[in-house]
N, C-alpha and C positions, 0 to 999 in steps of 0.2 A: 482436478481431485487430486485430494491428500495421498500419496502414495505410503500405504501400511510399513514399508522401512523405513520412515522419516520416523525421527524421533523428539519429542516433543521438547524445549530448553526453555525452561521456565525461570523468571526472576530471582534470587535468594531473598529472603526477606518477606514478598505480598504474593509469590509463586505466580506472577503474570508471566504469560507466554509471551514469549519474545519472539520465537519461530522455530527452526528443528533445523537438527544437522542430520542428513543424509547420504548415505554409503554413496561412492564413487571410488571405484576400484578398491585398492587398498586403504584411502585416505577418506576425506568428507568433506562436502560443502556445504556452508552456512545457510539456511533459506530461512527470509524476512516472512512479516504478518501478509503480504501479498504473495506469497508464495514463489518469491524472487530469487534467485542466488545472489547471494552478499558475497561471498569467497569465490575463488576456484579451489581445486581440491589442496586441503590442508589436512594438519595433525587435529584431532578431535578436540583439543585446549584452544587451540587458532578458532576452530570454527566457534565454539562457543562464547569465547572471547570478544568476535567479531560482533556476536548479536547481542553481548553485554554492550562494548563500546557503544551499537545503532540504537537501542533502548527501544521506546516507545513514541517518544516525541515528534520523531518525523511523521508520523500520521496524523496528526493535527496540522500540517503544513498544508499549502494553497496547495492544489492540485489542478490539471488540464486535462481534458476529454475529446482525443478527435471522434469527432462522430462519423457515421458513412458518409455523410456528404462534404466531408472535407473542413467543416466549421468546427472551431475550437470553441468548448465549451468550459467555464473556468468553474471548478468543483471542490467541494468538501467530501472528505469520505465520512460514511454516514456508517455502515457496518462491514466489517472485515472478518471473514472467517473460512474453512475450508469448504464451506458449501458456496459462499461466493461473497462478491464483494460489491455495495452499494453505497453510488455517491449522489449528490444531491447539487443543482444549479446551486452556486456559491452567490445565496443573496444576502451576502454584507450582514448577519445578523438580526434579521428584518424580524421587528414582532406584529404580530396582526395576524390577520387570517389571508395574505400572502399566500396564492399556493406553489407549493414546491416540487422542482420539478428533478424525479429520479431516473436514475440508470442503472437496473439490474446488469451486473459484467459476470464473467465465471473465475473461477478460480484456479489457477493461477492468474492474478489480474492480466489483462490484457498489455502490449506496449502501447496502445490506443489511451492509454489511462498512465500520465508522466508526472513530474513533479513540474508546477506552473513555472514557467519561460519568464512569463512577461514581468511589469513591474506589478506587485501587490498593492501598492498603495493609490493606482490608476483604475478604472473604469471602463472599459474599451466599449462605448455605446452603437461601434461598426460589428460587434458579431460575437467576439468570445467576452465574455462577462470579468 
């Protein structure tokens, strides 16, 4: 759940939300769109700079979701909001009527969602996609 003390930080120009700056004692912490800390406690400007440097491109990267049974599913982000994070099984951009498996996660995103650690150019038929 988004804390009311968090202050939105938007990119200049298109005003796209990059994340938030939250108070931490006398300093501030940059928080990304998944609700995860990007910095330790730093000055306000440093927190904003960290969000600017991070940008949004990383959201399009390949991710992995560790399921409750321990399997690791290769996924893509579908929706990222302060209400929830939705991911879908990576279907390699399939076209057609192939059913899509989605997972709804809380915000902030849990640690079970992580950047993909495998070779993004290899499909593992033995479990993770």
